[in-house]
Residue, then its C-alpha position, 0 to 999 in steps of 0.5 A: x500499500x503506497x505511504x500516501x494515497x498521492x505522489x507524483x511520479x519521478x521523472x525516471x517513472x514519468x518519463x517510462x509510462x509516457x514512453x509506454x502510454x505513446x507507444x501502446x495507445x499511439x498517442x500523436x498530440x495534435x489540437x488539428x482535427x483531422x490528426x484525432x481522435x490522438x491515441x489508437x482507442x482501444x476495441x472496448x471502447x466509447x468514446x463521448x462529446x463533451x458539448x452536452x456538458x453545455x457549462x453556459x447553459x448549467x451554471x452551477x455543472x451539474x452534469x459536469x459534476x455528476x459525469x465527473x463522479x461517475x467515472x471517478x467512482x467507475x475507475x475507483x470501483x474497477x481498481x478495488x480497495x488496495x490499488x492505485x490509479x494512475x494520471x497522466x497530464x499531458x508535458x504536467x506532472x503525473x500522478x499515481x494514487x489510490x483510489x479510495x483515499x481521495x476525493x472524500x472528506x478529509x482527503x486531498x482531492x483526484x489529483x485530475x477531473x476526468x474532464x480535460x480543461x486546458x490539455x491531455x487528460x489520462x487516468x490508467x491502471x497501473x497494467x493499461x487495462x482501463x481507463x480514460x483519455x479526456x480531449x480538451x481540442x476535441x473534446x471527448x472522453x473515452x473511458x476503455x477495457x470493458x470493465x471501466x465500461x461496465x461499471x460506467x458507461x450507462x451513466x456516461x450515456x444518461x450525462x452527455x448522451x449516446x457516443x460519438x464512436x465505439x473501438x475508434x470508429x463513429x458511431x452510426 
């Protein structure tokens, strides 16, 4: 078990994790829509547009809060009581954290949000089997891995509407 609920990755580990992420997901960061979705979305994945949140018409951000809660609960349920996740923020510090020990009363907050607020925000299981990929310029959120999809996709549909991609392919 980790001593602290959230720890910043060392420079060497940060580089190792990002190198693996680039390789496994064929990560191609870009603001150009011609190069989106920026990752090779896994077979077991769903991607939603974030435009349904319409933060201008939801000043209290109730839908955003609901989305964040659903994704965080899904991720936490997938790692179990003693597991850890990686939280990657492109071009910024990244973290390892124990989701069962953050976000509650008297606990530190989650190190990032599933909502990509200005940069790519990524949550990953230690083995990269499941996670989320928030794309700030496309305005999308991809959840991947059977167990995370089982835990969260129905509720994400209720917040964001139907997905725009399944297994990296447009949904018609």
